[in-house]
PARO-64448 format. One record per residue (C-alpha): residue number from 1; z, x, y; residue in one letter. Coordinates in pm, whole numbers. Last residue first. Layout:
PT	NUM	Z	X	Y	A
...
//
This chain:
PT	389	203	-4763	1690	A
PT	388	346	-4418	1761	A
PT	387	433	-4319	2117	P
PT	386	231	-4025	2250	M
PT	385	303	-3658	2328	V
PT	384	2	-3434	2397	V
PT	383	99	-3070	2346	S
PT	382	-69	-2767	2502	F
PT	381	3	-2410	2385	V
PT	380	-143	-2107	2558	T
PT	379	-171	-1750	2434	G
PT	378	133	-1555	2317	I
PT	377	57	-1245	2521	A
PT	376	257	-934	2430	P
PT	375	204	-841	2701	P
PT	374	219	-1073	3004	K
PT	373	12	-1392	3033	S
PT	372	239	-1631	2845	G
PT	371	186	-2002	2811	S
PT	370	366	-2328	2738	R
PT	369	223	-2666	2835	V
PT	368	330	-3027	2799	K
PT	367	110	-3336	2832	I
PT	366	286	-3672	2842	R
PT	365	173	-4021	2739	W
PT	364	224	-4361	2902	G
PT	363	-144	-4453	2873	N
PT	362	-227	-4422	3245	K
PT	361	-10	-4112	3265	K
PT	360	-218	-3946	2991	A
PT	359	-545	-4034	3164	L
PT	358	-413	-3884	3488	E
PT	357	-289	-3577	3298	T
PT	356	-632	-3524	3142	S
PT	355	-807	-3567	3477	V
PT	354	-581	-3297	3625	W
PT	353	-638	-3075	3322	L
PT	352	-1015	-3095	3359	G
PT	351	-1044	-3091	3737	L
PT	350	-1010	-2723	3828	G
PT	349	-1387	-2693	3847	T
PT	348	-1408	-2372	3643	G
PT	347	-1676	-2100	3639	T
PT	346	-1586	-1970	3986	E
PT	345	-1250	-1837	3871	G
PT	344	-1142	-1955	3527	K
PT	343	-766	-1983	3599	S
PT	342	-812	-2318	3770	T
PT	341	-640	-2537	4031	V
PT	340	-888	-2786	4182	F
PT	339	-664	-3088	4107	P
PT	338	-302	-3015	4007	E
PT	337	-213	-2986	3637	F
PT	336	-201	-2603	3643	I
PT	335	35	-2592	3941	R
PT	334	350	-2450	3772	P
PT	333	128	-2220	3554	L
PT	332	-76	-2069	3836	L
PT	331	170	-1795	3940	D
PT	330	245	-1723	3573	Q
PT	329	-116	-1646	3492	P
PT	328	-233	-1865	3201	I
PT	327	-258	-1702	2860	G
PT	326	-464	-1409	2729	P
PT	325	-617	-1607	2441	G
PT	324	-459	-1679	2103	T
PT	323	-502	-2055	2133	D
PT	322	-286	-2365	2083	A
PT	321	-368	-2736	2069	V
PT	320	-74	-2959	1973	T
PT	319	-94	-3332	1902	V
PT	318	258	-3475	1897	H
PT	317	313	-3836	1789	I
PT	316	646	-3988	1887	R
PT	315	876	-4220	1691	K
PT	314	1165	-4385	1876	S
PT	313	1517	-4278	1786	G
PT	312	1657	-4249	2138	A
PT	311	1674	-3870	2098	V
PT	310	1303	-3876	2012	S
PT	309	1166	-3877	1659	H
PT	308	872	-3661	1556	K
PT	307	537	-3718	1387	E
PT	306	304	-3419	1381	A
PT	305	-61	-3335	1438	I
PT	304	-131	-2962	1476	R
PT	303	-436	-2774	1602	V
PT	302	-432	-2393	1603	F
PT	301	-737	-2211	1737	L
PT	300	-772	-1847	1639	K
PT	299	-945	-1563	1815	G
PT	298	-1286	-1444	1926	G
PT	297	-1405	-1246	2226	L
PT	296	-1457	-1554	2445	R
PT	295	-1110	-1682	2355	M
PT	294	-987	-1845	2679	A
PT	293	-1303	-2053	2719	D
PT	292	-1252	-2179	2363	L
PT	291	-897	-2290	2447	A
PT	290	-1026	-2470	2756	N
PT	289	-1284	-2655	2547	G
PT	288	-1017	-2754	2293	V
PT	287	-795	-2891	2571	L
PT	286	-1084	-3074	2739	N
PT	285	-1206	-3225	2413	A
PT	284	-848	-3334	2339	L
PT	283	-817	-3520	2669	I
PT	282	-1164	-3677	2637	Q
PT	281	-1095	-3789	2279	R
PT	280	-768	-3953	2385	L
PT	279	-957	-4139	2657	E
PT	278	-1239	-4240	2423	G
PT	277	-992	-4368	2162	P
PT	276	-842	-4621	2407	N
PT	275	-491	-4656	2270	A
PT	274	-267	-4793	1997	V
PT	273	-142	-4505	1782	I
PT	272	-177	-4434	1411	V
PT	271	-96	-4127	1203	V
PT	270	-249	-4171	858	P
PT	269	-44	-4026	569	D
PT	268	-91	-3666	453	H
PT	267	24	-3526	785	P
PT	266	-201	-3287	979	E
PT	265	-249	-2912	1010	R
PT	264	-578	-2771	1138	L
PT	263	-632	-2394	1165	S
PT	262	-965	-2313	1329	V
PT	261	-1121	-1967	1339	A
PT	260	-1292	-1863	1661	V
PT	259	-1594	-1632	1625	D
PT	258	-1737	-1755	1956	A
PT	257	-2057	-1874	1787	A
PT	256	-1858	-2054	1515	R
PT	255	-1632	-2230	1762	L
PT	254	-1928	-2318	1981	R
PT	253	-2115	-2475	1687	S
PT	252	-1811	-2666	1561	E
PT	251	-1724	-2808	1902	Y
PT	250	-1845	-3160	1819	L
PT	249	-1678	-3136	1477	H
PT	248	-1350	-3031	1635	L
PT	247	-1361	-3341	1855	V
PT	246	-1442	-3565	1556	S
PT	245	-1156	-3410	1358	R
PT	244	-904	-3479	1633	V
PT	243	-1017	-3841	1672	V
PT	242	-1004	-3908	1298	D
PT	241	-661	-3741	1273	S
PT	240	-526	-3968	1546	V
PT	239	-614	-4282	1348	N
PT	238	-674	-4554	1604	I
PT	237	-522	-4896	1666	P
PT	236	-703	-5048	1967	V
PT	235	-659	-5022	2343	P
PT	234	-945	-5187	2534	N
PT	233	-1261	-5010	2652	T
PT	232	-1387	-4964	2295	P
PT	231	-1571	-4632	2261	E
PT	230	-1934	-4535	2300	K
PT	229	-1942	-4179	2436	Y
PT	228	-1740	-3984	2179	F
PT	227	-1833	-4209	1888	R
PT	226	-2198	-4156	1975	L
PT	225	-2150	-3780	1936	T
PT	224	-1962	-3815	1607	H
PT	223	-2237	-4036	1463	K
PT	222	-2511	-3803	1587	T
PT	221	-2347	-3503	1417	I
PT	220	-2313	-3698	1093	E
PT	219	-2676	-3814	1106	S
PT	218	-2796	-3457	1167	V
PT	217	-2592	-3337	868	R
PT	216	-2738	-3617	655	A
PT	215	-3082	-3492	763	L
PT	214	-2994	-3147	619	E
PT	213	-2880	-3301	290	H
PT	212	-3194	-3513	266	E
PT	211	-3403	-3200	321	A
PT	210	-3216	-3020	40	Q
PT	209	-3280	-3311	-198	S
PT	208	-3647	-3320	-99	I
PT	207	-3674	-2944	-156	Y
PT	206	-3523	-2981	-505	L
PT	205	-3762	-3266	-585	R
PT	204	-4052	-3047	-474	I
PT	203	-3923	-2767	-698	N
PT	202	-3919	-2998	-1001	E
PT	201	-4265	-3131	-921	V
PT	200	-4403	-2775	-920	S
PT	199	-4720	-2745	-713	D
PT	198	-4561	-2630	-386	E
PT	197	-4758	-2569	-66	T
PT	196	-4693	-2905	100	R
PT	195	-4331	-2906	-24	M
PT	194	-4269	-2559	121	L
PT	193	-4390	-2676	463	Y
PT	192	-4163	-2982	444	L
PT	191	-3869	-2753	355	L
PT	190	-3934	-2538	661	N
PT	189	-3942	-2840	890	V
PT	188	-3621	-2975	730	V
PT	187	-3444	-2642	783	G
PT	186	-3548	-2636	1148	E
PT	185	-3401	-2985	1179	L
PT	184	-3077	-2862	1018	P
PT	183	-3038	-2588	1283	N
PT	182	-3155	-2787	1583	N
PT	181	-2882	-3050	1549	I
PT	180	-2596	-2802	1596	E
PT	179	-2777	-2621	1878	H
PT	178	-2834	-2947	2062	A
PT	177	-2473	-3052	2000	I
PT	176	-2332	-2727	2132	S
PT	175	-2551	-2733	2443	A
PT	174	-2464	-3098	2509	A
PT	173	-2090	-3040	2472	L
PT	172	-2057	-2847	2796	R
PT	171	-2276	-3096	2979	G
PT	170	-2081	-3396	2853	T
PT	169	-1752	-3232	2953	V
PT	168	-1898	-3183	3302	A
PT	167	-2007	-3547	3307	L
PT	166	-1651	-3646	3217	K
PT	165	-1528	-3424	3499	E
PT	164	-1751	-3598	3749	T
PT	163	-1638	-3941	3625	K
PT	162	-1275	-3839	3676	I
PT	161	-1357	-3704	4021	L
PT	160	-1528	-4033	4116	A
PT	159	-1227	-4233	3993	E
PT	158	-996	-4015	4204	Q
PT	157	-1215	-4064	4510	A
PT	156	-1215	-4440	4455	N
PT	155	-836	-4442	4415	A
PT	154	-795	-4235	4733	A
PT	153	-1025	-4470	4921	Q
PT	152	-830	-4770	4792	R
PT	151	-497	-4616	4894	I
PT	150	-641	-4535	5238	Q
PT	149	-761	-4893	5275	D
PT	148	-417	-5027	5183	R
PT	147	-253	-4790	5434	I
PT	146	-490	-4923	5701	Q
PT	145	-399	-5278	5597	Y
PT	144	-33	-5194	5648	Q
PT	143	-114	-5049	5990	R
PT	142	-279	-5380	6080	R
PT	141	37	-5563	5975	R
PT	140	249	-5348	6207	G
PT	139	19	-5425	6500	R
PT	138	21	-5791	6402	L
PT	137	401	-5812	6406	A
PT	136	432	-5628	6738	T
PT	135	167	-5849	6899	E
PT	134	341	-6160	6767	L
PT	133	671	-6050	6915	T
PT	132	512	-5960	7251	S
PT	131	327	-6292	7274	S
PT	130	637	-6490	7178	L
PT	129	846	-6312	7442	T
PT	128	570	-6338	7705	E
PT	127	533	-6711	7640	P
PT	126	909	-6775	7677	R
PT	125	1053	-6937	7367	A
PT	124	1254	-7259	7389	P
PT	123	1355	-7167	7133	R
PT	122	1484	-6838	6999	E
PT	121	1242	-6595	6834	V
PT	120	1347	-6420	6513	L
PT	119	1133	-6165	6327	L
PT	118	1154	-6177	5946	V
PT	117	1029	-5895	5719	N
PT	116	1222	-5982	5403	G
PT	115	1214	-6348	5298	L
PT	114	1525	-6298	5083	P
PT	113	1745	-6315	5398	M
PT	112	1625	-6666	5492	R
PT	111	1909	-6852	5320	L
PT	110	2178	-6623	5458	K
PT	109	2062	-6685	5815	R
PT	108	2040	-7061	5752	L
PT	107	2404	-7069	5644	R
PT	106	2504	-6868	5953	E
PT	105	2317	-7111	6177	S
PT	104	2496	-7404	6011	E
PT	103	2843	-7249	6048	V
PT	102	2764	-7179	6410	T
PT	101	2652	-6877	6612	V
PT	100	2595	-6954	6978	R
PT	99	2281	-7089	7135	G
PT	98	1911	-7091	7055	G
PT	97	1742	-7286	6779	A
PT	96	1511	-7076	6562	I
PT	95	1137	-7004	6555	L
PT	94	1080	-6764	6265	L
PT	93	807	-6502	6291	I
PT	92	729	-6394	5933	L
PT	91	579	-6048	5877	P
PT	90	422	-5955	5538	F
PT	89	543	-5622	5402	D
PT	88	241	-5495	5206	S
PT	87	171	-5145	5070	W
PT	86	331	-5214	4730	S
PT	85	122	-5525	4665	P
PT	84	278	-5861	4749	Q
PT	83	383	-6076	4453	H
PT	82	742	-6113	4576	A
PT	81	611	-6269	4897	L
PT	80	472	-6568	4708	A
PT	79	792	-6611	4508	R
PT	78	1003	-6591	4825	E
PT	77	787	-6852	4993	L
PT	76	851	-7098	4711	H
PT	75	1224	-7010	4704	P
PT	74	1236	-7071	5085	I
PT	73	1045	-7402	5075	V
PT	72	1240	-7552	4784	E
PT	71	1451	-7781	5002	G
PT	70	1407	-7714	5373	Q
PT	69	1271	-7420	5566	L
PT	68	1044	-7626	5793	A
PT	67	1333	-7680	6036	E
PT	66	1322	-7308	6120	E
PT	65	968	-7335	6254	A
PT	64	730	-7080	6101	V
PT	63	487	-6844	6274	V
PT	62	304	-6642	6008	A
PT	61	149	-6296	6030	A
PT	60	-177	-6108	5973	G
PT	59	-321	-6288	5673	A
PT	58	-435	-6218	5317	G
PT	57	-519	-6435	5016	R
PT	56	-154	-6427	4902	V
PT	55	-34	-6530	5248	I
PT	54	-286	-6816	5259	A
PT	53	-171	-6942	4919	D
PT	52	193	-6934	5030	S
PT	51	118	-7128	5350	L
PT	50	-87	-7389	5164	E
PT	49	193	-7431	4912	S
PT	48	450	-7448	5196	V
PT	47	259	-7736	5347	S
PT	46	51	-7825	5653	R
PT	45	-105	-7491	5748	V
PT	44	-257	-7429	6092	I
PT	43	-484	-7125	6112	Q
PT	42	-518	-6878	6400	C
PT	41	-745	-6600	6522	P
PT	40	-604	-6400	6817	W
PT	39	-749	-6408	7168	G
PT	38	-425	-6488	7353	L
PT	37	-564	-6836	7414	R
PT	36	-591	-6866	7034	E
PT	35	-217	-6808	6992	V
PT	34	-127	-7070	7257	F
PT	33	-363	-7328	7107	S
PT	32	-215	-7266	6763	A
PT	31	139	-7313	6899	M
PT	30	48	-7642	7070	I
PT	29	-137	-7769	6763	E
PT	28	153	-7679	6531	A
PT	27	421	-7823	6762	D
PT	26	246	-8161	6780	R
PT	25	530	-8347	6607	G
PT	24	738	-8148	6360	T
PT	23	566	-7961	6075	P
PT	22	558	-7614	6230	T
PT	21	369	-7381	5994	F
PT	20	129	-7162	6191	V
PT	19	-63	-6882	6015	L
PT	18	-189	-6600	6234	T
PT	17	-525	-6451	6136	R
PT	16	-546	-6078	6064	M
PT	15	-713	-6088	5724	E
PT	14	-971	-6345	5834	D
PT	13	-1033	-6191	6175	S
PT	12	-1091	-5835	6052	Q
PT	11	-1296	-5686	6338	D
PT	10	-1139	-5935	6581	S
PT	9	-805	-5772	6516	I
PT	8	-926	-5439	6650	S
PT	7	-1050	-5598	6971	Q
PT	6	-730	-5796	7027	T
PT	5	-522	-5484	6957	I
PT	4	-715	-5285	7217	E
PT	3	-693	-5570	7471	S
PT	2	-316	-5595	7421	T
PT	1	-271	-5222	7481	M
//
């Protein structure tokens, strides 16, 4: 077992090194020599600041002499250990004086309680006792690093899924945008042909005016598209109505082709939140896209922006997106925000709502859903709840 642990530790020598803090005499050199003879990497530290810095950078365990815990050493160590990530529980092997319990030993026991994961070894320590204790501490520390790596892998996988879903949203919008831009460009081409064949100056001026109007439409579509993909990365004050309208504008072609009428209700005064506008836009684009998918034979899309007060008195902004589609099956409804759960069969990835909820959690928002799939169907209602600025 020892050989297996020694081999695994050698793979991550810097993270798994043992820190030695024994300021009396040659204790540090003797202890470091003993640890290295066991085949484990070791580092001698000469002060509590050096020890704390090494713990923060990453280490396997620390061997500390009890007499080193004087003055501000314990509070200093406690502050360093308090900044550990959630997966970490750094082990401290404390070399203590042997013998019976005294008033002094009890005082020291209470002092070291805030240090958390402390393993006690009485002096003079037998080599096999110290070796076994250190081996146990390092084995536990290695498992902590494995948990850290799993958390990182999960975070990377989640980030990749979010990027995948954003690309999917991009693809769905691309067809609508291309169609939306093509229409006015065709109009401009036709108007240019008429201008070349027209003798009347008055008619030419009319055609130029109409062409300018069509190009203005292209410019507006382009502006909304760039707004969707080039947003500030930091939270900024944003007008919720502007974001909602830009999303509806991007879907205008699909809404018209699907024979879906839009009913937008918003307050007269600007409704402002502090957020990343691109993340809110992505959530709303997903909800509007889902509503369109649910109304392939036509219907009505209701979008509402409202200010409400919570029980605690704080102001909340509710953005509601509702459709008149068939609704979400009741067996799927409790799991609709889980990854890879979809009511669209093979045409859906099952990532859109999951990504939306992850973005909402990141910003301290909530997404609520209400749906009915049994006659008479009431469609599906999603609400994004956000604190007001």
